[in-house]
C-alpha positions in Angstrom: -78.6 44.2 -37.5 -76.4 41.0 -37.6 -77.6 38.4 -35.2 -74.9 37.4 -32.7 -73.9 33.8 -32.7 -74.6 31.9 -29.5 -71.0 30.9 -29.3 -67.4 32.0 -30.0 -64.8 30.0 -31.8 -61.1 30.1 -31.2 -58.3 28.5 -33.2 -55.2 27.0 -31.7 -52.1 25.9 -33.7 -50.2 23.0 -32.2 -47.6 20.7 -33.7 -48.3 22.0 -37.2 -52.0 21.2 -36.7 -55.1 23.4 -36.4 -57.6 22.8 -33.6 -60.9 24.6 -33.2 -62.5 25.2 -29.8 -65.9 26.6 -29.0 -67.2 28.7 -26.0 -71.0 28.6 -25.8 -72.9 31.3 -24.0 -75.0 30.5 -21.0 -78.6 31.2 -21.9 -79.5 32.6 -18.5 -76.4 34.6 -17.6 -75.0 35.3 -21.0 -71.5 34.4 -19.7 -69.2 32.3 -21.8 -68.9 28.7 -20.7 -65.8 26.4 -20.6 -64.3 25.9 -24.0 -65.0 22.5 -25.8 -63.2 20.8 -28.6 -65.2 21.0 -31.8 -63.9 17.7 -32.9 -65.3 16.1 -29.8 -68.7 17.8 -30.3 -68.7 16.3 -33.8 -68.5 12.8 -32.3 -71.3 13.7 -29.8 -73.7 14.5 -32.6 -73.0 11.1 -34.2 -70.3 12.0 -36.8 -67.2 9.8 -36.2 -65.0 11.3 -38.9 -61.3 11.3 -38.1 -60.3 14.1 -40.6 -59.3 17.2 -38.7 -61.5 20.3 -38.9 -59.5 22.9 -40.7 -61.9 25.6 -41.9 -63.9 27.9 -39.6 -67.1 27.4 -41.7 -66.9 23.6 -40.9 -66.5 24.3 -37.2 -69.5 26.6 -37.3 -71.7 24.0 -38.9 -70.7 21.4 -36.2 -71.5 23.9 -33.4 -74.8 24.8 -34.9 -75.8 21.2 -35.4 -74.9 20.5 -31.8 -77.2 23.4 -30.6 -80.0 22.1 -32.8 -79.5 18.6 -31.2 -79.7 20.1 -27.7 -83.0 21.9 -28.6 -84.4 18.5 -29.7 -83.4 17.0 -26.4 -85.2 19.6 -24.4 -88.5 18.7 -26.1 -88.2 15.2 -24.6 -87.8 16.0 -20.9 -90.0 13.1 -19.9 -87.5 10.6 -21.3 -84.3 9.7 -19.5 -81.1 10.5 -21.5 -78.5 7.8 -21.6 -75.6 10.1 -20.8 -77.4 11.7 -17.8 -78.3 8.4 -16.4 -74.8 6.9 -16.6 -73.1 9.9 -15.0 -75.7 10.0 -12.2 -75.1 6.2 -11.7 -71.5 6.8 -10.8 -72.1 10.0 -8.8 -71.3 9.1 -5.2 -73.8 11.5 -3.7 -76.7 11.1 -6.2 -76.6 7.5 -7.3 -79.4 5.3 -5.9 -77.4 2.3 -6.8 -74.4 3.4 -4.7 -76.6 4.5 -1.8 -78.3 1.2 -1.7 -75.1 -0.8 -1.9 -73.3 1.1 0.9 -76.5 0.9 3.1 -76.3 -2.9 2.8 -72.5 -3.0 3.3 -70.7 0.3 4.0 -67.4 -1.1 2.9 -68.5 -2.8 -0.4 -67.7 0.3 -2.6 -64.8 2.8 -2.6 -65.2 6.4 -3.5 -61.9 6.3 -5.4 -62.9 3.2 -7.3 -66.2 4.7 -8.4 -64.6 8.1 -9.3 -62.1 6.3 -11.5 -64.9 4.5 -13.4 -66.8 7.8 -13.7 -63.8 9.5 -15.2 -63.4 6.7 -17.7 -67.1 7.0 -18.7 -66.9 10.8 -18.8 -63.7 11.0 -20.9 -64.1 8.1 -23.2 -67.7 6.7 -23.4 -69.9 9.9 -23.2 -68.1 11.6 -26.1 -69.2 8.7 -28.3 -72.9 8.8 -27.3 -75.0 11.2 -29.4 -76.6 13.7 -26.9 -80.2 12.8 -27.9 -79.7 9.1 -27.2 -82.3 7.8 -24.7 -81.6 5.2 -22.1 -84.4 3.0 -23.5 -82.8 3.1 -26.9 -79.7 1.2 -25.8 -78.9 -1.8 -27.9 -76.1 -4.4 -28.2 -75.2 -2.9 -31.6 -74.7 0.5 -29.9 -72.4 -1.0 -27.4 -70.4 -2.8 -30.0 -70.1 0.4 -32.0 -68.8 2.3 -29.0 -66.3 -0.4 -28.2 -65.1 -0.5 -31.8 -64.8 3.3 -31.9 -62.6 3.2 -28.8 -60.3 0.7 -30.4 -60.0 2.8 -33.6 -59.4 6.0 -31.6 -56.5 4.4 -29.9 -56.4 6.9 -27.0 -56.5 4.1 -24.4 -55.4 0.5 -24.4 -57.6 -2.6 -24.7 -57.4 -3.4 -21.0 -58.6 0.1 -20.2 -61.3 -0.2 -22.8 -62.5 -3.4 -21.1 -62.6 -1.6 -17.7 -64.6 1.3 -19.2 -67.1 -1.0 -21.0 -67.5 -3.2 -17.9 -68.3 -0.1 -15.9 -70.8 1.1 -18.6 -72.4 -2.3 -18.7 -72.8 -2.3 -14.9 -74.9 0.8 -15.1 -77.0 -0.5 -17.9 -77.7 -3.9 -16.2 -78.8 -1.9 -13.1 -81.2 0.1 -15.5 -82.5 -3.2 -16.9 -83.0 -4.5 -13.3 -85.1 -1.3 -12.6 -87.0 -1.9 -15.9 -85.7 1.3 -17.5 -84.3 -0.9 -20.3 -86.4 -3.7 -21.8 -85.4 -7.1 -20.5 -85.3 -8.4 -24.1 -82.3 -6.2 -24.9 -79.1 -8.2 -24.8 -76.2 -6.7 -22.8 -73.8 -9.6 -23.3 -71.0 -7.7 -24.9 -67.8 -9.7 -25.5 -64.7 -8.1 -24.0 -61.6 -7.5 -26.1 -58.7 -9.9 -26.0 -56.2 -8.0 -24.0 -52.9 -9.2 -22.6 -52.1 -7.3 -19.3 -48.9 -5.4 -19.5 -46.4 -6.9 -17.1 -45.1 -4.6 -14.4 -41.3 -4.2 -14.8 -38.8 -4.5 -11.9 -35.3 -3.2 -11.5 -32.4 -5.7 -11.6 -30.4 -6.1 -8.4 -27.5 -4.1 -9.9 -29.9 -1.3 -10.8 -31.4 -1.3 -7.3 -27.9 -1.0 -5.8 -27.0 1.9 -8.1 -30.3 3.7 -7.4 -30.0 3.6 -3.6 -26.4 4.7 -3.7 -27.6 7.8 -5.6 -30.8 8.3 -3.6 -29.1 8.0 -0.2 -26.8 10.9 -1.1 -29.6 13.2 -2.4 -31.6 15.6 -0.2 -35.0 14.2 -0.9 -35.4 11.9 2.1 -39.1 11.2 1.2 -38.1 9.3 -2.0 -35.1 7.5 -0.4 -37.2 6.3 2.6 -40.4 5.6 0.7 -38.5 3.4 -1.9 -36.6 1.7 0.9 -39.8 1.0 2.8 -41.7 -0.4 -0.2 -38.7 -2.6 -1.2 -38.4 -4.1 2.2 -42.1 -4.5 3.1 -44.0 -4.3 -0.2 -46.1 -1.4 1.0 -48.4 0.3 -1.6 -48.2 4.0 -2.3 -51.6 4.6 -0.7 -50.4 2.9 2.5 -47.3 5.1 2.5 -49.4 8.2 2.1 -51.4 7.3 5.2 -48.4 6.1 7.3 -48.2 7.7 10.8 -45.7 7.4 13.6 -48.0 5.3 15.8 -47.8 2.5 13.2 -44.0 2.3 13.7 -43.0 -0.1 16.5 -39.7 -1.4 17.6 -38.6 -3.1 14.4 -42.2 -3.7 13.2 -44.7 -1.8 11.1 -48.5 -2.1 11.5 -50.0 -1.5 8.1 -53.5 -0.6 9.1 -54.6 2.2 6.8 -54.3 3.8 3.4 -55.2 7.2 1.8 -57.3 7.8 -1.2 -58.0 11.1 -2.9 -61.8 10.8 -2.5 -62.2 8.8 0.7 -59.2 10.2 2.7 -57.9 7.7 5.3 -59.4 4.3 4.8 -58.6 0.6 5.3 -55.8 -0.8 3.2 -56.6 -2.8 0.1 -58.5 -5.9 1.0 -59.9 -4.1 4.1 -57.3 -6.0 6.2 -54.4 -4.9 8.4 -51.1 -6.6 8.7 -47.8 -6.6 10.5 -44.3 -6.8 8.9 -40.8 -6.5 10.3 -38.7 -3.4 9.3 -35.1 -2.9 10.6 -35.1 -0.9 13.8 -32.5 1.5 12.4 -34.8 2.4 9.5 -37.7 2.7 11.9 -35.7 5.3 13.7 -35.0 7.1 10.4 -38.8 7.2 9.6 -39.6 8.6 13.0 -36.8 11.2 12.7 -38.1 12.3 9.3 -41.7 12.6 10.5 -40.5 14.9 13.3 -39.1 17.3 10.7 -42.6 18.4 9.7 -42.5 22.2 10.2 -46.2 22.8 9.4 -48.2 20.8 11.9 -46.8 20.2 15.4 -49.5 17.5 16.1 -49.4 15.9 12.7 -48.0 12.4 12.8 -47.7 11.7 9.1 -44.3 10.2 8.1 -44.3 11.2 4.4 -45.9 14.7 4.9 -46.2 17.1 2.0 -43.4 19.7 1.8 -46.1 22.2 0.6 -48.2 22.1 3.7 -47.5 19.2 6.0 -50.5 17.1 4.8 -50.8 14.1 2.6 -48.7 13.9 -0.6 -50.5 13.7 -3.9 -51.4 10.3 -5.4 -48.8 10.8 -8.2 -46.0 12.0 -5.9 -44.1 8.8 -5.2 -44.1 7.6 -8.8 -43.2 10.9 -10.4 -40.4 11.6 -8.0 -39.2 8.0 -8.3 -39.0 8.3 -12.1 -37.2 11.6 -11.8 -34.7 10.1 -9.4 -34.1 7.1 -11.7 -33.4 9.4 -14.6 -31.2 11.7 -12.5 -29.2 8.8 -11.2 -28.5 7.6 -14.7 -29.8 4.1 -13.8 -32.6 4.3 -16.5 -33.7 6.8 -19.2 -37.2 8.0 -19.6 -37.6 5.7 -22.6 -36.4 2.7 -20.7 -38.7 3.4 -17.8 -41.7 3.6 -20.1 -40.6 0.6 -22.2 -40.1 -1.6 -19.2 -43.2 -0.3 -17.4 -41.3 0.6 -14.2 -43.5 2.4 -11.6 -43.4 2.9 -7.9 -45.5 -0.2 -7.5 -42.6 -2.1 -9.0 -40.9 -2.0 -5.6 -43.8 -4.2 -4.2 -43.3 -6.7 -7.0 -39.6 -6.8 -6.4 -40.2 -7.3 -2.6 -42.3 -10.3 -3.4 -39.6 -11.6 -5.8 -36.7 -11.2 -3.4 -38.5 -12.6 -0.3 -40.2 -15.5 -2.0 -38.3 -18.7 -1.7 -36.7 -17.7 1.6 -40.1 -17.3 3.4 -43.0 -19.7 3.8 -45.6 -18.7 1.2 -48.3 -18.4 3.7 -46.2 -16.1 5.9 -45.3 -14.0 2.9 -48.9 -13.5 2.0 -49.7 -12.4 5.5 -46.8 -9.9 5.6 -47.1 -8.5 2.1 -50.8 -8.1 2.3 -52.4 -11.0 0.2 -54.3 -12.4 3.2 -57.8 -12.4 4.6 -56.7 -12.4 8.3 -57.6 -9.6 10.7 -55.0 -7.7 12.6 -56.1 -9.3 15.8 -55.3 -12.7 14.3 -52.0 -11.7 12.9 -50.1 -12.1 16.2 -51.3 -15.7 16.3 -50.8 -16.6 12.6 -47.7 -14.5 12.0 -45.7 -16.0 14.8 -42.4 -14.9 16.1 -40.9 -17.6 14.0 -42.6 -16.2 10.9 -41.5 -12.7 11.7 -37.9 -13.9 12.1 -38.0 -15.7 8.8 -38.9 -12.4 7.1 -36.3 -10.5 8.9 -33.7 -13.1 7.8 -34.9 -12.9 4.2 -34.7 -9.1 4.3 -31.2 -9.3 5.8 -29.9 -11.8 3.3 -31.7 -10.9 0.1 -32.4 -7.2 0.2 -30.2 -5.3 2.6 -27.0 -6.2 0.8 -28.3 -4.3 -2.2 -28.5 -1.2 -0.1 -24.9 -1.2 1.1 -22.8 1.7 0.0 -20.0 0.5 -2.3 -16.6 2.1 -1.7 
């Protein structure tokens, strides 16, 4: 009788290329597990070849070697695996590091921040660590090899590689602090020379053309959200959390944001702020919020059309890009080449208001300040608010006028 293999292979043809995937069987239930890329498994067992796996026999050898490696790991249960330690370190519920930090200061860490780092580690660092690697076996040479492999793979940019490696090093330094890694091991990894990619902004002529188009379209969320961000510099997370009680008579109180993991939270910098917003547009925001058909008591302004709750984290940027292309203002290639995102409105707001408003007042209004909301009425005086109103009136609102 032929012995059944502990896995099933499947071949996928894409872009004139063959890709092999494996589905392992759970030892206890016998059910097939989630499929995995055989080429990624090859890296996990320490083989960093870049040649594609074309033949089934080669795919079988990689899968069998992976199984043998896993069996070897199980014999060393008393030793802490590097990959297991790192993933636990970034797990919000299980990490002793996170629990200790938030016990000392509940607002020092963000769920969304840690989740982003965990995803970088999971998707880019872990695949480069052989499964049998122990935490105590970490070395500077290993870190340098992982960093170099990320550069050669080219799946993420140098700035993102630096973020991933810094997160990785944070977990290892904590392990060294807890004496899980010898203090003699150097963790002083040099970061890559990376020039941050500048955020692009639209020209004044492009802004005018875009809003002429957006105002005529049916998607009021995009028109109003772009308008709001351009005039006030509000971030997308702040727009996701915006409720009607934050809208005053010609003023907005930016006191919260929304994150996928944390839900409603304090805005970036943990500080609230006040910024003027034309009364007519305040009325439009209120009117739009009241069109929510799903939740009579829900006060969200930019509610989701699919259920009345918070829109997704990608909503504003994706719809903004789609509107830019539909309007004919920019092509997809131009958007990518110039690095235009929804956050570009915030940069443009800073640019258009700067010079017409005292720098200190601008920082308070846009959100680059350390002042508490209770102090804002003192520091952002009526004179300061009026100066921002005048700058909006003179520098931004003319771009929104409909040309006949």
